[in-house]
KOLGU-4560 file (N, C-alpha, C; in nm, 3 decimals, padded with zeros to 5 digits):
<recs>
<n_xx: 01.912 n_yy: 13.230 n_zz: 13.834 ca_xx: 01.906 ca_yy: 13.283 ca_zz: 13.969 c_xx: 01.831 c_yy: 13.180 c_zz: 14.053 mol: A seq: 1 type: MET>
<n_xx: 01.867 n_yy: 13.173 n_zz: 14.183 ca_xx: 01.807 ca_yy: 13.078 ca_zz: 14.274 c_xx: 01.666 c_yy: 13.115 c_zz: 14.316 mol: A seq: 2 type: GLY>
<n_xx: 01.611 n_yy: 13.029 n_zz: 14.402 ca_xx: 01.474 ca_yy: 13.052 ca_zz: 14.449 c_xx: 01.473 c_yy: 13.124 c_zz: 14.584 mol: A seq: 3 type: LYS>
<n_xx: 01.361 n_yy: 13.186 n_zz: 14.612 ca_xx: 01.343 ca_yy: 13.256 ca_zz: 14.739 c_xx: 01.331 c_yy: 13.159 c_zz: 14.854 mol: A seq: 4 type: SER>
<n_xx: 01.369 n_yy: 13.204 n_zz: 14.971 ca_xx: 01.348 ca_yy: 13.132 ca_zz: 15.098 c_xx: 01.246 c_yy: 13.207 c_zz: 15.177 mol: A seq: 5 type: ILE>
<n_xx: 01.140 n_yy: 13.134 n_zz: 15.220 ca_xx: 01.033 ca_yy: 13.199 ca_zz: 15.295 c_xx: 01.011 c_yy: 13.127 c_zz: 15.428 mol: A seq: 6 type: VAL>
<n_xx: 01.007 n_yy: 13.198 n_zz: 15.535 ca_xx: 00.980 ca_yy: 13.146 ca_zz: 15.670 c_xx: 00.865 c_yy: 13.222 c_zz: 15.729 mol: A seq: 7 type: LEU>
<n_xx: 00.759 n_yy: 13.153 n_zz: 15.769 ca_xx: 00.641 ca_yy: 13.216 ca_zz: 15.830 c_xx: 00.617 c_yy: 13.154 c_zz: 15.968 mol: A seq: 8 type: GLU>
<n_xx: 00.568 n_yy: 13.239 n_zz: 16.061 ca_xx: 00.535 ca_yy: 13.193 ca_zz: 16.194 c_xx: 00.435 c_yy: 13.283 c_zz: 16.258 mol: A seq: 9 type: TRP>
<n_xx: 00.366 n_yy: 13.235 n_zz: 16.360 ca_xx: 00.273 ca_yy: 13.316 ca_zz: 16.434 c_xx: 00.314 c_yy: 13.321 c_zz: 16.580 mol: A seq: 10 type: THR>
<n_xx: 00.356 n_yy: 13.441 n_zz: 16.626 ca_xx: 00.394 ca_yy: 13.456 ca_zz: 16.768 c_xx: 00.267 c_yy: 13.449 c_zz: 16.859 mol: A seq: 11 type: PRO>
<n_xx: 00.292 n_yy: 13.411 n_zz: 16.979 ca_xx: 00.184 ca_yy: 13.413 ca_zz: 17.080 c_xx: 00.130 c_yy: 13.553 c_zz: 17.093 mol: A seq: 12 type: LEU>
<n_xx: -00.001 n_yy: 13.571 n_zz: 17.076 ca_xx: -00.070 ca_yy: 13.702 ca_zz: 17.095 c_xx: -00.012 c_yy: 13.810 c_zz: 17.003 mol: A seq: 13 type: ASN>
<n_xx: 00.021 n_yy: 13.774 n_zz: 16.878 ca_xx: 00.068 ca_yy: 13.875 ca_zz: 16.783 c_xx: 00.028 c_yy: 13.837 c_zz: 16.642 mol: A seq: 14 type: ALA>
<n_xx: 00.047 n_yy: 13.930 n_zz: 16.550 ca_xx: 00.017 ca_yy: 13.907 ca_zz: 16.408 c_xx: 00.112 c_yy: 13.806 c_zz: 16.348 mol: A seq: 15 type: CYS>
<n_xx: 00.065 n_yy: 13.733 n_zz: 16.250 ca_xx: 00.152 ca_yy: 13.637 ca_zz: 16.175 c_xx: 00.266 c_yy: 13.715 c_zz: 16.111 mol: A seq: 16 type: ARG>
<n_xx: 00.387 n_yy: 13.657 n_zz: 16.106 ca_xx: 00.501 ca_yy: 13.723 ca_zz: 16.053 c_xx: 00.567 c_yy: 13.637 c_zz: 15.943 mol: A seq: 17 type: ARG>
<n_xx: 00.649 n_yy: 13.700 n_zz: 15.862 ca_xx: 00.714 ca_yy: 13.633 ca_zz: 15.753 c_xx: 00.850 c_yy: 13.697 c_zz: 15.721 mol: A seq: 18 type: ARG>
<n_xx: 00.951 n_yy: 13.611 n_zz: 15.699 ca_xx: 01.079 ca_yy: 13.655 ca_zz: 15.647 c_xx: 01.097 c_yy: 13.595 c_zz: 15.505 mol: A seq: 19 type: LEU>
<n_xx: 01.136 n_yy: 13.679 n_zz: 15.413 ca_xx: 01.158 ca_yy: 13.634 ca_zz: 15.276 c_xx: 01.299 c_yy: 13.676 c_zz: 15.234 mol: A seq: 20 type: VAL>
<n_xx: 01.376 n_yy: 13.581 n_zz: 15.186 ca_xx: 01.508 ca_yy: 13.607 ca_zz: 15.131 c_xx: 01.502 c_yy: 13.581 c_zz: 14.985 mol: A seq: 21 type: PHE>
<n_xx: 01.525 n_yy: 13.687 n_zz: 14.906 ca_xx: 01.516 ca_yy: 13.675 ca_zz: 14.759 c_xx: 01.653 c_yy: 13.704 c_zz: 14.700 mol: A seq: 22 type: GLU>
<n_xx: 01.703 n_yy: 13.611 n_zz: 14.615 ca_xx: 01.837 ca_yy: 13.635 ca_zz: 14.552 c_xx: 01.837 c_yy: 13.757 c_zz: 14.463 mol: A seq: 23 type: PRO>
<n_xx: 01.945 n_yy: 13.828 n_zz: 14.459 ca_xx: 01.960 ca_yy: 13.950 ca_zz: 14.379 c_xx: 02.045 c_yy: 13.917 c_zz: 14.255 mol: A seq: 24 type: ARG>
<n_xx: 02.019 n_yy: 13.983 n_zz: 14.146 ca_xx: 02.096 ca_yy: 13.968 ca_zz: 14.023 c_xx: 02.242 c_yy: 14.006 c_zz: 14.044 mol: A seq: 25 type: ASP>
<n_xx: 02.268 n_yy: 14.105 n_zz: 14.129 ca_xx: 02.402 ca_yy: 14.155 ca_zz: 14.152 c_xx: 02.474 c_yy: 14.081 c_zz: 14.263 mol: A seq: 26 type: LEU>
<n_xx: 02.413 n_yy: 13.975 n_zz: 14.317 ca_xx: 02.472 ca_yy: 13.899 ca_zz: 14.428 c_xx: 02.410 c_yy: 13.938 c_zz: 14.558 mol: A seq: 27 type: GLY>
<n_xx: 02.416 n_yy: 13.849 n_zz: 14.657 ca_xx: 02.353 ca_yy: 13.871 ca_zz: 14.779 c_xx: 02.204 c_yy: 13.841 c_zz: 14.774 mol: A seq: 28 type: GLY>
<n_xx: 02.136 n_yy: 13.887 n_zz: 14.882 ca_xx: 01.993 ca_yy: 13.860 ca_zz: 14.895 c_xx: 01.926 c_yy: 13.983 c_zz: 14.946 mol: A seq: 29 type: TRP>
<n_xx: 01.798 n_yy: 13.999 n_zz: 14.917 ca_xx: 01.709 ca_yy: 14.097 ca_zz: 14.980 c_xx: 01.630 c_yy: 14.027 c_zz: 15.088 mol: A seq: 30 type: THR>
<n_xx: 01.646 n_yy: 14.074 n_zz: 15.212 ca_xx: 01.572 ca_yy: 14.015 ca_zz: 15.326 c_xx: 01.456 c_yy: 14.110 c_zz: 15.352 mol: A seq: 31 type: ARG>
<n_xx: 01.334 n_yy: 14.058 n_zz: 15.348 ca_xx: 01.215 ca_yy: 14.137 ca_zz: 15.375 c_xx: 01.137 c_yy: 14.074 c_zz: 15.487 mol: A seq: 32 type: THR>
<n_xx: 01.106 n_yy: 14.154 n_zz: 15.594 ca_xx: 01.026 ca_yy: 14.109 ca_zz: 15.704 c_xx: 00.889 c_yy: 14.174 c_zz: 15.693 mol: A seq: 33 type: GLU>
<n_xx: 00.785 n_yy: 14.094 n_zz: 15.704 ca_xx: 00.647 ca_yy: 14.148 ca_zz: 15.689 c_xx: 00.559 c_yy: 14.094 c_zz: 15.802 mol: A seq: 34 type: ALA>
<n_xx: 00.453 n_yy: 14.164 n_zz: 15.826 ca_xx: 00.353 ca_yy: 14.126 ca_zz: 15.926 c_xx: 00.216 c_yy: 14.125 c_zz: 15.861 mol: A seq: 35 type: GLU>
<n_xx: 00.136 n_yy: 14.026 n_zz: 15.894 ca_xx: 00.002 ca_yy: 14.010 ca_zz: 15.838 c_xx: -00.097 c_yy: 14.100 c_zz: 15.914 mol: A seq: 36 type: ARG>
<n_xx: -00.150 n_yy: 14.200 n_zz: 15.842 ca_xx: -00.247 ca_yy: 14.289 ca_zz: 15.904 c_xx: -00.365 c_yy: 14.309 c_zz: 15.808 mol: A seq: 37 type: ARG>
<n_xx: -00.483 n_yy: 14.296 n_zz: 15.858 ca_xx: -00.604 ca_yy: 14.311 ca_zz: 15.774 c_xx: -00.600 c_yy: 14.228 c_zz: 15.647 mol: A seq: 38 type: ASP>
<n_xx: -00.555 n_yy: 14.099 n_zz: 15.661 ca_xx: -00.546 ca_yy: 14.006 ca_zz: 15.552 c_xx: -00.449 c_yy: 14.046 c_zz: 15.442 mol: A seq: 39 type: ASP>
<n_xx: -00.353 n_yy: 14.133 n_zz: 15.472 ca_xx: -00.250 ca_yy: 14.173 ca_zz: 15.375 c_xx: -00.114 c_yy: 14.173 c_zz: 15.445 mol: A seq: 40 type: GLU>
<n_xx: -00.007 n_yy: 14.140 n_zz: 15.369 ca_xx: 00.126 ca_yy: 14.146 ca_zz: 15.422 c_xx: 00.175 c_yy: 14.292 c_zz: 15.419 mol: A seq: 41 type: TRP>
<n_xx: 00.221 n_yy: 14.343 n_zz: 15.531 ca_xx: 00.274 ca_yy: 14.479 ca_zz: 15.541 c_xx: 00.426 c_yy: 14.470 c_zz: 15.570 mol: A seq: 42 type: GLN>
<n_xx: 00.508 n_yy: 14.526 n_zz: 15.488 ca_xx: 00.654 ca_yy: 14.524 ca_zz: 15.510 c_xx: 00.689 c_yy: 14.610 c_zz: 15.634 mol: A seq: 43 type: ILE>
<n_xx: 00.763 n_yy: 14.545 n_zz: 15.727 ca_xx: 00.809 ca_yy: 14.620 ca_zz: 15.845 c_xx: 00.957 c_yy: 14.645 c_zz: 15.846 mol: A seq: 44 type: VAL>
<n_xx: 01.036 n_yy: 14.574 n_zz: 15.762 ca_xx: 01.182 ca_yy: 14.591 ca_zz: 15.755 c_xx: 01.231 c_yy: 14.526 c_zz: 15.629 mol: A seq: 45 type: ASP>
<n_xx: 01.340 n_yy: 14.586 n_zz: 15.572 ca_xx: 01.399 ca_yy: 14.527 ca_zz: 15.452 c_xx: 01.545 c_yy: 14.572 c_zz: 15.445 mol: A seq: 46 type: GLN>
<n_xx: 01.633 n_yy: 14.477 n_zz: 15.402 ca_xx: 01.775 ca_yy: 14.507 ca_zz: 15.386 c_xx: 01.838 c_yy: 14.412 c_zz: 15.291 mol: A seq: 47 type: GLU>
<n_xx: 01.957 n_yy: 14.448 n_zz: 15.241 ca_xx: 02.038 ca_yy: 14.356 ca_zz: 15.152 c_xx: 02.136 c_yy: 14.287 c_zz: 15.243 mol: A seq: 48 type: ILE>
<n_xx: 02.144 n_yy: 14.155 n_zz: 15.229 ca_xx: 02.241 ca_yy: 14.075 ca_zz: 15.307 c_xx: 02.332 c_yy: 14.001 c_zz: 15.208 mol: A seq: 49 type: VAL>
<n_xx: 02.451 n_yy: 13.966 n_zz: 15.251 ca_xx: 02.549 ca_yy: 13.904 ca_zz: 15.161 c_xx: 02.544 c_yy: 13.751 c_zz: 15.162 mol: A seq: 50 type: THR>
<n_xx: 02.496 n_yy: 13.691 n_zz: 15.271 ca_xx: 02.500 ca_yy: 13.545 ca_zz: 15.285 c_xx: 02.376 c_yy: 13.500 c_zz: 15.361 mol: A seq: 51 type: HIS>
<n_xx: 02.320 n_yy: 13.391 n_zz: 15.319 ca_xx: 02.203 ca_yy: 13.326 ca_zz: 15.386 c_xx: 02.236 c_yy: 13.177 c_zz: 15.400 mol: A seq: 52 type: VAL>
<n_xx: 02.211 n_yy: 13.129 n_zz: 15.519 ca_xx: 02.233 ca_yy: 12.984 ca_zz: 15.545 c_xx: 02.113 c_yy: 12.933 c_zz: 15.623 mol: A seq: 53 type: GLU>
<n_xx: 02.061 n_yy: 12.820 n_zz: 15.584 ca_xx: 01.943 ca_yy: 12.763 ca_zz: 15.649 c_xx: 01.977 c_yy: 12.625 c_zz: 15.701 mol: A seq: 54 type: LEU>
<n_xx: 01.959 n_yy: 12.606 n_zz: 15.832 ca_xx: 01.982 ca_yy: 12.474 ca_zz: 15.893 c_xx: 01.853 c_yy: 12.434 c_zz: 15.954 mol: A seq: 55 type: ASP>
<n_xx: 01.790 n_yy: 12.326 n_zz: 15.901 ca_xx: 01.662 ca_yy: 12.284 ca_zz: 15.951 c_xx: 01.664 c_yy: 12.156 c_zz: 16.033 mol: A seq: 56 type: SER>
<n_xx: 01.786 n_yy: 12.113 n_zz: 16.071 ca_xx: 01.796 ca_yy: 11.993 ca_zz: 16.152 c_xx: 01.777 c_yy: 12.018 c_zz: 16.301 mol: A seq: 57 type: SER>
<n_xx: 01.710 n_yy: 11.931 n_zz: 16.370 ca_xx: 01.695 ca_yy: 11.936 ca_zz: 16.512 c_xx: 01.811 c_yy: 11.863 c_zz: 16.578 mol: A seq: 58 type: GLY>
<n_xx: 01.817 n_yy: 11.856 n_zz: 16.708 ca_xx: 01.927 ca_yy: 11.792 ca_zz: 16.780 c_xx: 01.938 c_yy: 11.641 c_zz: 16.746 mol: A seq: 59 type: PRO>
<n_xx: 01.831 n_yy: 11.578 n_zz: 16.704 ca_xx: 01.835 ca_yy: 11.438 ca_zz: 16.671 c_xx: 01.831 c_yy: 11.414 c_zz: 16.518 mol: A seq: 60 type: ASP>
<n_xx: 01.872 n_yy: 11.519 n_zz: 16.442 ca_xx: 01.875 ca_yy: 11.516 ca_zz: 16.294 c_xx: 01.739 c_yy: 11.502 c_zz: 16.232 mol: A seq: 61 type: ASP>
<n_xx: 01.630 n_yy: 11.537 n_zz: 16.304 ca_xx: 01.499 ca_yy: 11.541 ca_zz: 16.242 c_xx: 01.466 c_yy: 11.684 c_zz: 16.215 mol: A seq: 62 type: THR>
<n_xx: 01.383 n_yy: 11.707 n_zz: 16.121 ca_xx: 01.354 ca_yy: 11.842 ca_zz: 16.073 c_xx: 01.283 c_yy: 11.926 c_zz: 16.178 mol: A seq: 63 type: SER>
<n_xx: 01.171 n_yy: 11.882 n_zz: 16.234 ca_xx: 01.095 ca_yy: 11.958 ca_zz: 16.326 c_xx: 01.016 c_yy: 12.071 c_zz: 16.260 mol: A seq: 64 type: GLY>
<n_xx: 01.021 n_yy: 12.080 n_zz: 16.128 ca_xx: 00.951 ca_yy: 12.184 ca_zz: 16.054 c_xx: 00.815 c_yy: 12.137 c_zz: 16.017 mol: A seq: 65 type: ILE>
<n_xx: 00.715 n_yy: 12.221 n_zz: 16.040 ca_xx: 00.581 ca_yy: 12.190 ca_zz: 15.995 c_xx: 00.539 c_yy: 12.290 c_zz: 15.889 mol: A seq: 66 type: THR>
<n_xx: 00.453 n_yy: 12.245 n_zz: 15.803 ca_xx: 00.407 ca_yy: 12.330 ca_zz: 15.691 c_xx: 00.273 c_yy: 12.392 c_zz: 15.721 mol: A seq: 67 type: THR>
<n_xx: 00.261 n_yy: 12.517 n_zz: 15.692 ca_xx: 00.135 ca_yy: 12.593 ca_zz: 15.708 c_xx: 00.094 c_yy: 12.645 c_zz: 15.571 mol: A seq: 68 type: TYR>
<n_xx: -00.026 n_yy: 12.621 n_zz: 15.534 ca_xx: -00.080 ca_yy: 12.671 ca_zz: 15.409 c_xx: -00.199 c_yy: 12.757 c_zz: 15.437 mol: A seq: 69 type: ARG>
<n_xx: -00.194 n_yy: 12.878 n_zz: 15.394 ca_xx: -00.307 ca_yy: 12.969 ca_zz: 15.416 c_xx: -00.266 c_yy: 13.106 c_zz: 15.468 mol: A seq: 70 type: GLY>
<n_xx: -00.359 n_yy: 13.194 n_zz: 15.498 ca_xx: -00.321 ca_yy: 13.329 ca_zz: 15.544 c_xx: -00.265 c_yy: 13.326 c_zz: 15.685 mol: A seq: 71 type: PRO>
</recs>
C-alpha cells in the first residue's frame, strides 16, 4: 500500500489546518480534514475519494513549497 499525503497550512487569523489522504486497502483514499485546537488535531471532515493527484509545480516549474516542522 502507498504512503499518505499530508498538507498543512495556517490561514490568516485562524487555527492551523491539515488535509491527510490515506490509501485504503479496498482502493481509493480516505481524505481527513483537521484543525489544530488546544495543541491537538480535531477532525472536522472526512470522506472516501476515488482519485488523488498532487501538482506541486509553480508557473516557472519551481516547487514553491516550504516545509514546516512542529505543531
